[in-house]
Backbone as CSV, one residue per row, in Angstrom:
resi,resn,N_x,N_y,N_z,CA_x,CA_y,CA_z,C_x,C_y,C_z
1,UNK,0.600,-1.442,-0.172,-0.217,-0.193,0.028,0.735,1.220,-0.127
2,UNK,1.979,1.224,0.645,2.982,2.092,0.836,3.643,2.353,-0.600
3,UNK,4.057,1.583,-1.317,4.456,1.687,-2.524,3.311,2.644,-3.444
4,UNK,2.184,1.920,-3.263,1.055,2.768,-4.341,0.565,4.261,-3.963
5,UNK,0.588,4.390,-2.622,0.475,5.736,-2.134,1.500,6.545,-2.625
6,UNK,2.534,5.912,-2.461,4.030,6.849,-3.095,3.825,7.210,-4.436
7,UNK,3.527,6.231,-5.289,3.573,6.484,-6.659,2.371,7.343,-6.935
8,UNK,0.662,7.262,-6.821,-0.129,8.137,-6.612,0.290,9.442,-6.398
9,UNK,1.215,9.745,-5.150,1.054,11.318,-4.989,2.223,11.731,-6.053
10,UNK,2.944,11.212,-7.023,3.701,11.749,-7.666,3.066,12.414,-8.787
11,UNK,1.649,11.696,-9.263,0.823,12.513,-10.373,1.038,13.667,-10.175
12,UNK,1.147,14.479,-11.113,0.472,15.716,-11.564,-0.854,15.910,-11.034
13,UNK,-0.664,17.395,-10.421,-1.659,17.998,-10.000,-2.860,17.797,-10.878
14,UNK,-4.054,17.645,-10.340,-5.480,17.316,-11.569,-5.800,18.424,-12.136
15,UNK,-5.254,19.898,-11.250,-5.358,21.182,-12.228,-4.815,21.588,-13.395
16,UNK,-3.739,20.684,-13.443,-2.478,20.488,-14.786,-2.445,19.351,-15.434
17,UNK,-3.224,18.850,-14.878,-3.009,17.449,-15.703,-4.886,16.914,-15.922
18,UNK,-5.213,16.981,-17.258,-6.393,16.566,-17.295,-6.795,15.084,-17.234
19,UNK,-5.527,14.669,-17.469,-5.814,12.682,-17.674,-6.019,12.476,-15.758
20,UNK,-5.294,12.900,-15.084,-5.678,12.753,-13.963,-7.442,13.486,-13.129
21,UNK,-7.342,14.299,-13.606,-8.588,14.725,-13.435,-9.685,14.389,-14.160
22,UNK,-9.336,13.854,-15.108,-10.773,12.741,-15.286,-10.950,11.599,-14.963
23,UNK,-9.550,11.220,-14.455,-9.794,9.452,-13.653,-10.127,10.251,-11.964
24,UNK,-10.288,11.098,-11.510,-10.991,11.455,-10.294,-12.107,11.669,-10.472
25,UNK,-12.767,12.403,-11.282,-13.943,13.005,-11.782,-15.133,11.508,-12.060
26,UNK,-14.464,10.494,-12.481,-15.097,9.118,-13.271,-15.554,8.268,-11.734
27,UNK,-16.683,8.269,-11.609,-17.157,7.860,-10.083,-16.907,6.229,-10.190
28,UNK,-16.433,5.403,-11.287,-16.012,3.846,-11.453,-15.133,3.726,-11.580
29,UNK,-13.991,4.507,-11.996,-12.401,4.321,-11.705,-11.868,5.012,-10.655
30,UNK,-12.236,5.928,-9.992,-11.803,6.631,-8.686,-12.879,5.783,-7.369
31,UNK,-14.004,5.385,-7.448,-14.421,4.602,-6.471,-14.125,3.927,-5.369
32,UNK,-14.095,4.503,-4.205,-13.024,3.540,-2.697,-12.177,4.555,-2.742
33,UNK,-11.699,5.213,-3.658,-9.967,5.875,-3.860,-9.944,6.521,-2.494
34,UNK,-10.806,7.598,-1.983,-10.793,8.577,-1.194,-10.429,7.797,0.161
35,UNK,-11.489,6.767,0.638,-11.592,6.118,1.793,-10.349,5.188,1.789
36,UNK,-9.420,4.825,0.386,-8.510,3.929,0.986,-7.331,4.910,1.458
37,UNK,-7.031,6.210,0.627,-5.942,7.086,0.696,-6.096,7.725,2.257
38,UNK,-7.569,7.824,2.652,-7.460,8.323,4.154,-7.276,7.434,4.646
39,UNK,-7.689,5.870,4.857,-7.457,5.335,5.766,-5.982,5.055,5.903
40,UNK,-5.267,4.823,4.930,-3.781,4.376,4.971,-3.115,6.122,5.879
41,UNK,-3.761,6.847,5.688,-3.289,8.138,6.812,-3.232,7.813,7.939
42,UNK,-4.410,7.375,8.586,-4.912,7.016,9.834,-4.421,5.555,10.502
43,UNK,-4.005,4.964,9.274,-3.519,4.005,10.199,-1.811,4.024,10.306
44,UNK,-1.290,5.255,9.631,-0.162,5.656,10.155,0.613,4.651,8.699
45,UNK,0.292,5.168,7.589,1.340,4.235,6.304,2.794,4.916,6.938
46,UNK,3.970,4.046,6.745,5.063,4.561,6.889,5.572,5.076,5.411
47,UNK,6.241,6.360,6.034,6.596,6.992,5.005,7.857,8.201,5.526
48,UNK,8.947,8.196,4.329,9.661,9.042,5.279,9.679,10.322,4.987
49,UNK,10.360,11.189,5.758,10.074,12.371,5.656,11.255,12.629,4.800
50,UNK,11.307,14.378,4.539,10.427,14.891,4.336,8.913,15.365,3.965
51,UNK,9.054,15.180,2.948,7.749,15.098,2.080,6.696,14.216,2.211
52,UNK,6.939,13.319,3.003,5.827,11.994,3.173,4.167,12.523,3.827
53,UNK,4.252,13.064,4.792,2.960,13.138,5.403,2.563,14.717,4.645
54,UNK,3.028,15.564,3.991,2.506,16.950,3.092,1.920,16.286,1.724
55,UNK,2.716,15.111,1.350,2.723,15.119,-0.431,1.203,13.558,0.338
56,UNK,1.028,13.048,1.193,0.281,12.268,1.385,-1.418,12.924,1.406
57,UNK,-1.248,14.113,2.010,-2.408,15.141,2.686,-2.827,15.892,1.022
58,UNK,-1.434,15.917,0.307,-2.077,16.679,-0.798,-2.886,15.905,-1.767
59,UNK,-2.575,14.496,-1.549,-3.047,13.387,-2.231,-4.628,13.303,-1.917
60,UNK,-5.009,13.643,-0.730,-6.461,13.525,-0.065,-7.133,14.859,-0.333
61,UNK,-6.450,15.834,-0.376,-7.248,16.967,-0.856,-7.633,16.928,-2.634
62,UNK,-6.536,16.273,-2.935,-6.988,16.252,-4.669,-8.191,15.536,-4.631
63,UNK,-8.443,14.225,-3.992,-9.290,13.299,-4.141,-10.943,14.165,-3.653
64,UNK,-10.369,14.732,-2.442,-11.604,15.669,-2.095,-12.178,16.560,-2.943
65,UNK,-11.087,17.611,-3.815,-11.721,18.787,-4.637,-12.258,17.958,-5.917
66,UNK,-11.584,17.083,-6.545,-11.969,16.688,-7.731,-13.016,15.303,-7.708
67,UNK,-12.966,14.705,-6.935,-13.843,13.301,-7.230,-15.328,13.897,-6.456
68,UNK,-16.672,12.928,-6.781,-17.568,13.414,-6.531,-18.042,13.533,-4.975
69,UNK,-18.271,13.826,-4.180,-18.454,13.980,-2.877,-19.910,12.877,-2.459
70,UNK,-20.678,12.503,-3.498,-21.601,11.517,-3.344,-21.273,10.262,-2.905
71,UNK,-19.477,9.556,-3.715,-19.217,8.807,-3.057,-19.050,7.938,-1.959
72,UNK,-19.350,9.129,-1.010,-18.662,8.527,0.417,-20.442,8.475,1.261
73,UNK,-20.392,7.756,2.513,-21.726,7.853,2.832,-22.312,8.398,2.852
74,UNK,-22.351,9.632,3.346,-22.959,10.672,4.029,-23.640,11.623,2.460
75,UNK,-22.396,11.510,1.368,-22.703,12.540,0.416,-21.696,14.154,0.347
76,UNK,-21.159,13.928,1.275,-20.393,15.168,1.852,-18.665,15.466,1.291
77,UNK,-18.546,14.156,0.972,-17.263,14.069,0.881,-17.005,12.454,0.023
78,UNK,-15.770,12.354,-0.565,-15.458,10.992,-1.659,-14.785,10.482,-0.041
79,UNK,-14.682,10.731,1.039,-14.625,10.096,2.405,-15.668,10.049,2.881
80,UNK,-15.916,8.591,3.660,-16.452,8.573,4.688,-16.604,9.295,5.710
81,UNK,-17.864,9.519,6.526,-18.048,10.618,7.738,-17.202,9.891,9.036
82,UNK,-17.304,8.496,9.213,-16.360,8.142,10.513,-15.126,8.664,9.848
83,UNK,-14.701,8.517,8.975,-13.106,8.391,8.354,-12.412,9.488,8.623
84,UNK,-13.577,10.412,8.129,-13.281,11.872,8.102,-12.709,12.044,9.557
85,UNK,-13.715,11.728,10.298,-13.075,12.123,11.652,-12.054,11.851,12.591
86,UNK,-11.770,10.301,11.814,-10.725,10.058,12.198,-9.266,10.726,11.802
87,UNK,-9.772,10.778,10.529,-8.658,11.681,9.584,-8.147,13.119,10.367
88,UNK,-9.130,13.799,10.868,-8.840,15.096,11.720,-7.977,14.951,12.946
89,UNK,-8.201,13.623,13.805,-7.818,13.129,14.924,-6.598,12.714,14.581
90,UNK,-6.264,11.815,13.344,-4.766,11.338,12.911,-4.215,12.875,12.471
91,UNK,-4.380,13.657,12.028,-4.232,15.180,11.410,-3.325,15.427,12.616
92,UNK,-4.394,15.846,13.875,-4.278,16.962,14.973,-2.655,15.881,15.688
93,UNK,-2.797,14.791,15.197,-1.788,13.858,16.784,-0.310,13.985,15.294
94,UNK,-0.691,14.072,13.892,0.165,14.592,13.016,1.375,15.454,13.472
95,UNK,0.566,16.757,13.440,0.879,18.500,13.679,1.881,18.156,15.293
96,UNK,0.941,17.518,15.928,2.003,17.493,17.144,3.027,16.904,17.224
97,UNK,3.116,15.903,16.157,4.707,15.323,15.974,5.934,16.130,16.239
98,UNK,6.859,15.950,17.106,8.124,16.767,17.056,8.798,16.608,15.525
99,UNK,8.535,15.544,15.073,9.771,15.799,13.666,8.740,16.611,12.742
100,UNK,7.022,16.719,13.058,6.798,17.646,12.062,6.496,18.615,11.987
101,UNK,6.675,19.103,13.523,7.149,20.613,14.125,8.403,21.098,13.744
102,UNK,9.902,20.135,13.544,10.364,20.762,13.146,10.765,20.978,11.108
103,UNK,10.080,20.215,10.790,9.907,20.573,9.427,9.841,22.190,9.061
104,UNK,10.401,22.765,7.892,9.878,23.920,7.413,8.459,23.839,7.028
105,UNK,7.771,25.151,7.295,6.397,25.605,7.516,6.156,25.116,5.953
106,UNK,6.902,25.497,4.792,6.526,24.861,3.720,6.268,23.327,3.308
107,UNK,6.820,22.940,4.239,6.830,21.209,3.843,5.862,20.687,4.888
108,UNK,5.295,21.565,5.428,3.791,20.692,5.846,2.430,21.800,5.902
109,UNK,2.958,22.433,4.667,1.445,23.355,4.674,0.322,22.293,4.072
110,UNK,-0.012,21.791,3.454,-0.684,20.638,3.405,-1.782,19.822,4.330
111,UNK,-0.732,19.793,5.239,-1.189,18.952,6.440,-2.306,19.961,7.218
112,UNK,-1.792,21.540,7.337,-2.344,22.117,8.024,-3.639,22.245,6.883
113,UNK,-3.413,22.709,5.948,-4.813,22.827,4.674,-5.758,21.632,4.690
114,UNK,-5.261,20.226,4.894,-6.509,19.436,4.630,-7.187,19.439,6.116
115,UNK,-6.210,19.838,6.833,-6.927,19.624,8.319,-8.215,21.224,8.168
116,UNK,-7.727,21.923,7.637,-8.579,23.065,7.314,-9.744,23.216,6.573
117,UNK,-9.613,22.156,5.868,-10.510,22.181,4.762,-11.429,21.385,5.033
118,UNK,-11.536,20.111,6.104,-12.462,19.280,6.909,-13.308,19.930,7.665
119,UNK,-13.021,21.137,8.021,-14.086,21.658,9.061,-15.253,22.139,8.262
120,UNK,-14.671,23.270,7.249,-16.378,23.508,6.094,-16.486,22.602,5.455
121,UNK,-16.383,21.428,5.112,-16.830,19.576,4.760,-18.283,19.191,5.995
122,UNK,-17.903,19.518,7.042,-19.018,18.993,7.971,-20.061,20.140,8.282
123,UNK,-19.469,21.285,8.434,-20.175,22.395,8.635,-21.342,22.813,7.717
124,UNK,-20.687,22.944,6.444,-22.005,23.508,5.231,-22.681,22.053,5.153
125,UNK,-23.967,22.629,4.438,-25.035,21.379,4.297,-24.778,20.765,3.155
126,UNK,-25.038,19.715,3.027,-24.687,18.688,1.775,-23.049,18.931,1.832
127,UNK,-22.597,18.287,0.246,-21.935,18.691,-0.338,-21.373,20.393,-0.962
128,UNK,-22.058,21.182,-0.361,-21.847,22.442,-0.718,-20.745,23.299,-0.791
129,UNK,-19.438,22.729,-0.156,-18.563,23.248,0.031,-17.568,22.216,-0.999
130,UNK,-17.295,21.258,-0.972,-16.484,20.895,-2.350,-17.084,20.803,-3.206
131,UNK,-18.485,20.681,-3.637,-19.314,21.062,-5.107,-18.859,22.627,-5.707
132,UNK,-18.787,23.628,-4.546,-18.344,24.851,-5.150,-16.941,25.120,-5.222
133,UNK,-16.076,24.191,-4.629,-14.561,24.378,-4.910,-14.169,23.777,-6.152
134,UNK,-15.160,22.600,-6.477,-14.915,22.000,-7.940,-15.091,23.091,-8.639
135,UNK,-16.434,23.426,-8.353,-16.740,24.418,-9.716,-16.068,25.521,-10.178
136,UNK,-15.144,25.852,-8.813,-14.092,27.400,-9.185,-12.750,26.467,-9.789
137,UNK,-12.429,25.608,-9.103,-11.201,24.530,-10.123,-11.387,24.308,-11.609
138,UNK,-12.805,24.120,-12.079,-13.125,23.724,-13.091,-13.069,25.004,-14.436
139,UNK,-13.898,25.570,-13.309,-13.718,27.447,-14.322,-12.204,27.852,-14.466
140,UNK,-10.815,27.481,-14.173,-9.858,27.824,-14.068,-9.194,26.988,-15.128
141,UNK,-9.819,25.395,-15.427,-9.315,24.436,-16.371,-9.890,24.585,-17.299
142,UNK,-11.182,24.855,-17.317,-11.939,24.751,-18.688,-11.470,25.815,-19.865
143,UNK,-10.699,26.380,-19.652,-10.220,27.569,-20.740,-9.694,26.979,-22.162
144,UNK,-9.304,27.430,-22.711,-9.210,26.932,-24.415,-7.474,26.184,-23.971
145,UNK,-6.962,24.857,-24.192,-5.867,24.524,-23.387,-5.462,24.181,-22.267
146,UNK,-6.380,24.066,-21.138,-6.133,23.854,-19.981,-5.292,23.197,-19.178
147,UNK,-4.466,22.644,-20.615,-3.234,21.731,-19.620,-2.003,22.183,-20.928
148,UNK,-1.927,23.647,-21.304,-0.766,23.562,-21.826,0.087,23.828,-21.048
149,UNK,1.343,23.579,-21.227,2.688,23.859,-20.561,3.011,25.200,-20.745
150,UNK,2.582,25.822,-21.863,2.742,27.399,-22.161,1.749,28.084,-21.897
151,UNK,0.569,28.000,-20.737,-0.554,29.022,-20.657,-0.756,30.336,-21.184
152,UNK,0.926,31.003,-21.320,0.488,32.483,-21.956,0.513,32.210,-23.619
153,UNK,0.570,31.121,-23.733,1.125,30.900,-25.685,-0.778,30.705,-26.322
154,UNK,-1.842,30.201,-24.999,-3.151,29.990,-25.065,-3.812,31.343,-25.222
155,UNK,-4.486,31.087,-25.767,-5.993,32.127,-25.634,-6.706,31.907,-24.263
156,UNK,-7.051,32.696,-23.632,-7.768,33.304,-22.508,-9.377,32.350,-22.782
157,UNK,-9.464,32.484,-23.860,-11.256,32.006,-24.166,-11.899,30.634,-23.432
158,UNK,-12.761,30.782,-22.846,-13.492,29.323,-22.407,-13.121,28.227,-23.757
159,UNK,-13.151,27.464,-23.406,-12.977,25.588,-24.271,-14.329,25.480,-24.687
160,UNK,-14.871,25.125,-25.616,-15.887,24.431,-25.951,-15.943,23.243,-26.995
161,UNK,-15.297,23.190,-27.183,-15.094,22.047,-27.809,-13.595,20.564,-27.410
162,UNK,-13.905,19.466,-27.019,-12.925,18.530,-26.322,-11.330,18.052,-27.917
163,UNK,-10.630,17.910,-27.462,-9.928,17.082,-28.392,-10.613,15.871,-28.616
164,UNK,-10.566,15.671,-29.937,-11.232,14.543,-30.433,-10.535,13.151,-29.528
165,UNK,-9.485,13.272,-29.498,-8.774,11.865,-29.290,-8.769,11.202,-27.775
166,UNK,-8.454,11.948,-27.413,-8.253,12.310,-25.719,-9.894,12.515,-25.007
167,UNK,-9.905,13.453,-25.277,-11.131,13.813,-24.708,-11.482,14.195,-23.730
168,UNK,-9.916,15.121,-23.123,-9.745,15.726,-21.724,-9.842,17.081,-22.024
169,UNK,-9.075,18.048,-22.947,-8.568,19.111,-23.035,-9.760,19.902,-24.030
170,UNK,-9.990,21.179,-23.822,-10.974,21.915,-24.301,-10.334,23.003,-25.268
171,UNK,-11.102,23.214,-26.127,-10.087,24.010,-27.141,-11.274,25.301,-27.550
172,UNK,-10.981,26.718,-27.703,-11.659,27.631,-27.975,-12.014,27.259,-29.973
173,UNK,-11.275,26.896,-30.135,-11.433,26.648,-32.057,-10.127,25.719,-32.641
174,UNK,-10.196,25.550,-33.743,-9.260,24.476,-34.595,-8.093,25.386,-34.678
175,UNK,-8.023,26.459,-34.554,-6.698,27.367,-34.725,-5.914,27.005,-33.372
176,UNK,-6.582,27.476,-31.934,-5.571,26.720,-30.985,-5.579,25.150,-30.641
177,UNK,-6.231,24.609,-30.838,-6.472,23.205,-31.099,-4.874,22.859,-31.831
178,UNK,-4.846,23.169,-33.239,-4.114,22.898,-34.097,-2.233,23.109,-33.143
179,UNK,-2.360,24.801,-32.773,-0.945,25.286,-32.415,-0.837,24.331,-31.022
180,UNK,-1.797,24.064,-30.062,-1.429,23.066,-29.126,-1.036,21.772,-29.363
181,UNK,-1.432,21.135,-30.290,-0.888,19.994,-31.198,0.312,19.422,-31.481
182,UNK,1.058,21.144,-32.149,2.213,20.982,-32.283,3.096,21.500,-31.240
183,UNK,2.416,21.860,-30.379,3.405,22.795,-29.291,3.637,21.717,-27.892
184,UNK,3.063,20.381,-27.928,2.773,20.082,-26.853,2.111,18.369,-26.902
185,UNK,1.255,18.933,-27.154,-0.350,18.150,-26.631,-0.232,16.709,-27.286
186,UNK,0.173,16.892,-28.614,0.432,15.409,-29.733,1.300,14.009,-28.468
187,UNK,2.261,14.809,-27.898,3.060,13.638,-26.919,2.543,13.321,-26.216
188,UNK,1.157,13.841,-25.798,0.942,13.052,-24.278,-0.381,13.222,-24.762
189,UNK,-0.920,12.884,-25.820,-2.470,12.720,-26.032,-2.761,11.441,-26.585
190,UNK,-3.888,10.597,-25.640,-4.085,9.242,-25.893,-5.566,9.097,-25.630
191,UNK,-6.465,8.161,-26.191,-7.507,7.757,-25.651,-7.405,7.367,-24.076
192,UNK,-8.764,7.669,-23.526,-8.810,6.934,-22.192,-9.940,6.403,-22.353
193,UNK,-9.783,4.761,-21.209,-10.984,4.435,-21.110,-11.666,4.400,-19.928
194,UNK,-11.375,5.254,-19.036,-12.107,5.578,-17.771,-12.938,6.719,-18.139
């Protein structure tokens, strides 16, 4: 399990990588993923410092933000209610550890960030907090060529049609799609089965 979580944490941010985003948004492909990753944190997954705890928390945050909250038992988050409570306790205990306190603040920011986002998930009605956050994030990536490594070279128009091959990146029109194809998308465009 440790190796799997390590590998999964190396994937690019869903905001920058449409394939990861598409995987997390597919309920069949990502079903139970939030519970598996959160449970691994609660059980005390063996992970070397300095990046371990923070990377694991980043992964949980990405699953919470991009996966369907209705996959959880109470419909508030992709992690079940009892497990979220245990996760809060594990995060509190982690932040009290001397080796974590000794880390530079930048190396533990997502531990604190995850702990901070669990509170509004519980306090707000239904899945409002995570739905609104995902809506905001999707608005940032649904621009033309949303995964471009050179965002300043793409227009800022809203994407209206998907790449016909991978169906993960949106474009405002054929001119931008052709430019993006020649400047990087061709190298990592492939059809997805999820």
